[in-house]
C-alpha positions, 0 to 999 in steps of 0.5 A: 652380088649384094644379096650373096654377101648379105646371105653369107653374113647372116649365114655366118652369124647364124652359124656362130649363134648355133655353135654357141647354143650347142656349146652351152647345151653341151656344158649344161647337160653335164650338170645333173638336175637336182629334182632328177627329172627327165625332159619327158617327165618335165614335159608331161608334168607341165602339160598336166599342170596346164590342164592339157591331156590331149598332147603326147610327148614323144622322142625324135631323132636328131640334135636340137630337133625339138618342136611342138606340132600343132597338127597332131598335138605332139611335143617332139623332143630329141633323144638327149632332151627326152632322156636328159636329167639336166637344166638344158633338157628341162629348159627345152622340154618346158619351152616346147610345152609352152607352145602347147599351152599357147595352142591350147589357149588360142594365143593370137600370135601363134595362130597368126604364124600358123595361118602364115605357114602356107603363104610362106611356103608359096612365097618360097616356091615363087621366089625360087622360080624367080631366082632360077629364071634369073640364073638363065639370064635377064633375057629369059625372064623378059619373056615372062615379065619385066625386071621391075615386075620380078623385083616387085614379086621378090619384094613381096616374097621377102615381105612375107618372110620378114613378117613371118620371122617377126611374128615368130619372135613373140611366139618364141619369147612367150613360150620361153617366158611361160617355161621359165615361170613354170619351172621356177614356180613349180620348184623344178629347178634351183637358182643355179639351174634356173639361170642355166635354163634361162641362158640356154633359152635366151641363146636359142632365141637369138637364132630367131633374132638373127633370122628376122634381121636377115629377112628384113635386111634382104627385104630392104636390099631389094626395095633399094634396088627397085627404088634405084631403078626408078630414079 
């Protein structure tokens, strides 16, 4: 029951932050960029300035689906960002290129996070199996292992989730820092547009902060349950 409450609380917080993010992007998207550059043009310019020639900038479906894919070296921008000529589109495009720069310069935290992806995926499958087993009652799980063992596995999985979420924070904040420094130094935005871009990226970063706090809270919750059983 406690896990459901914690999950519900952080889902609500995540929804609130996501709603604020969408609202700000919608508001900032109405203000035309002085330099009249699309997000795609901004991305290509930043990549060129960074000496990166093997990364493609492409358009993808969806809203706020922007991401950098290190596997095929593509900066994937949603339609509104790819074609947008505003501070919001500029901020997102430059941010994703910030990840491309991290990849090109072998940024240690990005490498660490990439290395954790398969471990994260395995942990997700393991914990799903545990929870499905628990749905059928404690008796079903006793045939496989003890409740204490199940709790230790859950704690290990949430430990991976929490570590991955924590590692994601410096990766995202660093990409935003690189993006904001570049758009300002390159004269892509004026002062007002810079403030909008910074605000948009700050709000986007809060989604990762909420996720990290949620993962840590769930980890501590199951640790407390395990320690309580041993008293």
